C-alpha positions as CSV (number, residue, x, y, z in Angstrom):
1,M,84.2,88.4,94.0
2,N,83.5,84.7,94.6
3,T,82.5,84.4,98.3
4,I,83.4,81.1,100.0
5,I,80.7,79.8,102.3
6,S,82.0,77.2,104.9
7,N,80.5,75.3,107.7
8,G,81.9,76.4,111.1
9,N,82.1,72.8,112.2
10,D,84.5,71.9,109.3
11,K,88.0,71.5,110.8
12,N,89.5,73.3,107.8
13,C,87.1,76.3,108.1
14,I,88.9,78.3,110.7
15,E,92.3,77.7,109.1
16,M,90.9,78.9,105.7
17,A,89.3,82.0,107.3
18,S,92.5,82.8,109.2
19,K,94.5,82.9,106.0
20,V,91.9,85.3,104.5
21,L,92.2,87.6,107.5
22,N,96.0,87.5,107.4
23,K,95.8,88.6,103.7
24,D,93.6,91.6,104.8
25,G,90.4,90.0,103.5
26,L,86.9,90.0,104.9
27,V,85.3,87.1,106.8
28,A,81.8,87.0,108.2
29,F,81.5,84.9,111.3
30,P,79.0,84.1,114.1
31,T,79.2,85.6,117.5
32,E,76.7,85.1,120.4
33,T,75.0,88.4,119.5
34,V,74.8,88.7,115.7
35,Y,77.1,87.7,112.8
36,G,80.1,90.0,112.4
37,L,82.0,91.2,109.4
38,G,85.6,90.9,110.3
39,A,89.0,92.3,109.1
40,N,92.3,93.0,110.6
41,A,91.6,95.8,113.1
42,L,95.2,97.1,113.0
43,N,95.3,97.5,109.2
44,A,93.6,100.7,108.0
45,E,93.2,99.3,104.4
46,A,91.5,96.1,105.7
47,A,89.2,98.2,107.9
48,A,88.3,100.3,104.9
49,K,87.1,97.2,103.1
50,I,84.5,96.7,105.8
51,Y,83.1,100.2,105.3
52,A,83.0,99.6,101.5
53,A,81.3,96.2,101.7
54,K,78.6,97.5,104.1
55,G,78.2,101.0,102.6
56,R,78.9,102.2,106.2
57,P,79.6,105.9,107.0
58,S,83.3,106.3,107.8
59,D,82.7,108.1,111.1
60,N,80.8,105.1,112.5
61,P,83.5,103.3,114.6
62,L,84.1,99.5,114.5
63,I,84.4,97.2,117.5
64,V,87.7,95.3,118.0
65,H,87.2,91.6,118.9
66,I,89.8,90.0,121.0
67,A,90.4,86.5,122.5
68,S,92.4,87.4,125.7
69,I,92.3,90.2,128.3
70,Q,96.0,90.7,127.6
71,D,95.0,91.9,124.1
72,V,93.4,94.9,125.7
73,Y,96.8,96.2,126.8
74,K,98.0,96.1,123.2
75,I,95.5,98.5,122.0
76,A,94.3,100.6,125.0
77,S,96.5,103.3,126.4
78,D,94.7,103.3,129.8
79,V,92.9,100.4,131.5
80,P,91.2,101.7,134.7
81,E,90.2,99.4,137.5
82,N,86.5,99.5,136.6
83,A,87.4,98.2,133.1
84,T,89.3,95.3,134.7
85,A,86.3,94.5,137.0
86,L,83.9,94.4,134.0
87,M,86.2,92.2,131.9
88,E,86.5,89.7,134.8
89,A,82.7,89.7,135.3
90,F,81.4,89.6,131.7
91,W,84.1,88.5,129.3
92,P,83.9,86.5,127.2
93,G,80.4,87.8,126.5
94,P,78.2,90.5,125.0
95,L,79.8,93.6,126.5
96,T,81.8,96.2,124.6
97,I,84.1,98.5,126.6
98,I,85.3,101.9,125.2
99,L,88.8,103.0,126.3
100,P,91.5,105.4,125.1
101,K,93.4,103.9,122.2
102,K,97.0,103.4,121.4
103,D,98.4,104.7,118.1
104,I,98.7,101.1,116.9
105,V,94.9,101.2,116.3
106,P,94.4,103.1,113.0
107,D,91.8,106.0,112.8
108,G,90.1,104.0,110.1
109,T,89.1,101.4,112.7
110,T,87.9,103.9,115.2
111,G,86.0,106.3,112.9
112,G,88.7,109.0,113.6
113,L,88.2,108.9,117.4
114,N,91.0,108.6,120.0
115,T,89.1,105.8,121.7
116,V,88.7,102.2,120.8
117,A,85.7,99.8,121.4
118,I,86.7,96.4,122.5
119,R,85.0,93.1,123.3
120,M,85.7,89.4,123.8
121,P,83.0,87.3,122.2
122,S,81.9,84.0,123.8
123,H,80.9,82.2,120.6
124,P,83.4,79.3,120.1
125,V,83.8,79.9,116.4
126,A,84.6,83.6,117.0
127,L,87.1,82.8,119.7
128,S,88.8,80.1,117.6
129,L,89.1,82.4,114.6
130,I,90.7,85.2,116.7
131,K,93.2,82.8,118.3
132,E,94.0,80.8,115.2
133,S,94.5,83.8,113.0
134,G,96.5,85.8,115.5
135,V,94.5,88.8,114.3
136,L,92.6,91.3,116.4
137,I,89.3,91.5,114.4
138,A,87.4,94.7,113.7
139,A,83.8,93.6,113.2
140,P,80.5,95.4,112.9
141,S,77.4,93.4,112.0
142,A,77.6,91.6,108.7
143,N,74.8,93.3,106.9
144,T,74.4,96.2,104.5
145,S,74.5,99.4,106.5
146,G,71.0,100.3,107.8
147,R,69.4,96.9,107.3
148,P,68.4,94.5,110.1
149,S,71.5,92.7,111.6
150,P,72.1,89.1,110.6
151,T,71.3,86.3,113.1
152,N,72.1,83.4,110.7
153,A,74.3,82.8,107.7
154,S,71.4,83.1,105.2
155,H,71.0,86.7,106.3
156,V,74.7,87.4,105.6
157,I,74.5,85.7,102.2
158,E,71.5,88.0,101.3
159,D,73.6,91.1,101.9
160,M,77.2,90.1,101.4
161,D,77.5,87.3,98.9
162,G,79.9,88.5,96.2
163,K,81.1,91.4,98.3
164,I,83.4,89.6,100.8
165,D,85.9,86.7,100.8
166,M,84.3,84.2,103.1
167,I,81.2,83.5,105.3
168,I,81.4,81.0,108.2
169,D,78.0,79.3,108.8
170,G,77.6,78.8,112.5
171,G,73.8,78.4,112.6
172,D,71.5,80.7,114.4
173,V,73.0,83.0,117.1
174,G,71.8,82.9,120.7
175,I,71.1,86.4,121.8
176,G,70.1,88.2,118.6
177,I,70.9,91.8,119.4
178,E,74.2,93.5,119.5
179,S,76.4,93.8,122.6
180,T,76.0,96.4,125.4
181,I,78.5,99.3,124.9
182,I,79.8,101.1,127.9
183,D,82.1,104.1,127.7
184,L,84.7,104.3,130.5
185,T,86.6,107.3,129.3
186,G,84.5,109.9,131.1
187,D,83.9,110.8,134.7
188,I,80.8,108.5,134.9
189,P,80.6,105.2,133.1
190,T,78.1,105.7,130.3
191,I,76.0,103.2,128.4
192,L,76.1,104.1,124.7
193,R,74.1,101.1,123.5
194,P,71.9,98.9,125.6
195,G,72.1,95.1,125.3
196,F,72.1,91.8,127.1
197,I,74.3,93.1,129.9
198,T,71.9,95.5,131.7
199,K,72.5,98.8,133.6
200,A,71.7,97.0,136.8
201,M,74.2,94.2,136.1
202,L,76.9,96.8,135.3
203,E,76.2,98.8,138.5
204,N,76.4,95.7,140.6
205,I,80.1,95.5,139.6
206,I,81.3,99.1,139.3
207,G,78.7,101.3,141.0
208,P,76.7,104.2,139.3
209,V,76.3,104.0,135.5
210,Q,74.4,106.5,133.4
211,I,72.7,106.2,130.0
212,D,73.8,108.5,127.3
213,K,71.3,111.2,126.5
214,A,71.5,110.5,122.8
215,L,69.7,107.2,123.4
216,I,66.7,109.2,124.7
217,E,66.9,112.3,122.5
218,P,68.6,111.5,119.1
219,D,71.0,114.2,118.0
220,P,71.5,114.4,114.1
221,N,74.7,116.4,114.7
222,L,76.2,113.8,116.9
223,R,79.7,112.4,116.1
224,P,79.1,108.7,117.1
225,K,81.4,107.3,119.7
226,A,79.9,103.9,119.3
227,P,78.1,101.9,116.6
228,G,74.4,102.5,116.4
229,M,74.4,106.0,118.0
230,K,73.7,108.3,115.0
231,Y,72.5,106.6,111.9
232,T,69.3,104.7,111.1
233,H,69.9,101.0,111.8
234,Y,68.1,97.7,111.6
235,A,65.4,99.1,109.2
236,P,63.2,97.0,106.9
237,K,62.3,98.3,103.5
238,G,58.7,98.9,104.5
239,E,57.7,101.7,106.8
240,L,57.8,100.5,110.5
241,T,55.7,102.2,113.1
242,I,55.6,101.3,116.8
243,I,52.4,101.6,118.7
244,E,52.6,101.9,122.5
245,S,50.4,102.9,125.4
246,L,52.0,104.9,128.3
247,S,49.1,103.6,130.4
248,Y,49.8,100.0,129.3
249,D,46.3,99.7,127.7
250,N,46.7,96.6,125.6
251,Q,43.3,96.9,124.0
252,A,44.0,100.5,122.9
253,I,47.2,99.3,121.1
254,I,45.3,96.5,119.3
255,S,42.5,98.8,118.2
256,K,44.9,101.4,116.9
257,I,47.0,98.9,114.9
258,N,43.8,97.4,113.4
259,E,42.7,100.9,112.4
260,L,46.0,101.6,110.7
261,V,46.1,98.3,109.0
262,N,42.6,98.6,107.6
263,T,43.3,102.1,106.3
264,K,46.5,100.9,104.4
265,K,44.7,97.7,103.1
266,L,41.9,99.8,101.6
267,A,44.5,101.9,99.9
268,G,46.0,98.7,98.3
269,F,49.1,98.4,100.4
270,K,50.6,95.2,101.9
271,T,50.7,95.3,105.7
272,A,52.1,93.2,108.5
273,V,51.9,93.2,112.3
274,I,54.6,92.1,114.7
275,A,52.8,90.8,117.7
276,T,53.1,88.7,120.8
277,E,51.7,85.2,120.9
278,E,49.0,86.4,123.3
279,N,47.7,89.1,120.9
280,A,48.3,87.5,117.5
281,T,44.7,86.4,116.9
282,K,43.3,89.8,117.7
283,Y,44.7,91.6,114.6
284,Q,42.9,92.0,111.3
285,C,45.9,91.7,109.1
286,D,46.9,89.2,106.5
287,T,50.4,88.9,107.7
288,I,50.9,88.4,111.5
289,L,54.5,87.8,112.6
290,I,54.7,86.3,116.1
291,I,57.7,87.5,117.9
292,G,57.3,85.5,121.2
293,K,55.4,85.6,124.4
294,A,54.8,89.0,126.1
295,N,57.1,88.1,129.0
296,G,59.7,86.4,126.8
297,D,62.1,89.2,126.2
298,S,65.0,86.8,125.4
299,T,62.9,85.2,122.6
300,I,61.7,88.6,121.3
301,A,65.3,89.8,121.1
302,A,66.4,86.6,119.3
303,R,63.6,86.9,116.7
304,L,63.4,90.6,116.1
305,Y,65.9,91.0,113.2
306,A,64.7,87.8,111.4
307,L,61.1,89.1,111.4
308,L,62.1,92.4,110.0
309,R,63.9,90.6,107.2
310,E,60.9,88.4,106.7
311,C,58.9,91.6,106.0
312,D,61.4,92.4,103.2
313,K,60.9,89.0,101.7
314,L,57.1,89.5,101.7
315,D,57.4,93.0,100.2
316,I,55.5,94.5,103.0
317,D,54.8,98.2,102.6
318,Y,53.7,99.1,106.2
319,I,54.7,97.3,109.3
320,Y,53.1,97.9,112.7
321,S,54.7,96.6,115.9
322,E,53.6,96.5,119.5
323,A,56.1,98.1,121.9
324,Y,58.3,95.7,123.9
325,S,59.7,97.3,127.1
326,A,59.2,94.5,129.7
327,G,61.9,92.3,131.2
328,E,65.6,92.8,131.5
329,L,66.1,93.2,127.7
330,G,63.1,95.5,127.2
331,G,65.3,98.7,127.0
332,A,67.6,97.0,124.4
333,I,64.7,95.7,122.3
334,M,63.0,99.1,122.2
335,N,66.3,100.8,121.3
336,R,66.6,98.5,118.2
337,L,62.9,99.0,117.3
338,L,63.1,102.7,117.6
339,K,66.1,102.8,115.4
340,A,64.4,100.5,112.8
341,A,61.3,102.7,112.9
342,G,63.3,105.9,112.6
343,H,61.7,106.8,116.0
344,R,58.2,106.6,114.4
345,V,56.0,106.0,117.4
346,I,52.3,106.4,118.0
347,N,51.1,106.7,121.6
348,V,47.5,105.7,122.4
């Protein structure tokens, strides 16, 4: 397949991409979180093409991207008051809401579930594409399943060139990690994936919100109700290990990482350390990847996936990362790191 790569600022780009979607093709496009791989959400065959291109497990549901709150009522069979309140507060933006689905949404889009995940992105290219095409777009991240999510078009090209019809280049995304997902189909609103919209922000609008236990204790037998709940995600090719200190002993973390790096270097392996700007000079490693300042959680989130992909380009065998749990995005960052590391953590 010859993949068309088009600049999102080109006035003909959205028109071209709309035609692809209306012919049940695949288009990668920027959102404010990461790049999405889009197809017609209401066509099971189109959705199946997403799974095939990504190599994605068929029970891993897709998120339906919309451009108007009225679109929710086309695909959700019940829209409770707390859903309306969250839409009004955070849409367009990085929040995905899970609601009961109507039959118009094929099981191929929802991973066989009777619920549908919905969000309205705020990126102007994404909104223009949905509006211009008239298509509700099912879109997971535009990467090979399991790899770090793409935060610019070059990442999409690495994974998807020749596999999909079109890639819209909209430059670097702003947030860099996927949307928060909240399930509103149970008795208590439940966060299934943390993101830019925090638990505190949600509770400020709708009251008590709980965090799904699977985020704390992964369950291999889980049938995922939202993307990212069951399978390894965001992983580089090298083995990633997170080093953390429950007592917040920064020196202990540095010493342990240096010990691990030196052991692997003596054995002939290539190593890398993902570090904060403040600690970067304290590591005895040939490859130091600076992720941001210790208190700069928004920068850390934006750079995380790009650094994991950089490790692949450098053919790094073993990667060691400091834990990042501070700030409003700390929980979301650690969620992605833990997934990328296969929950490989050393406490010091």
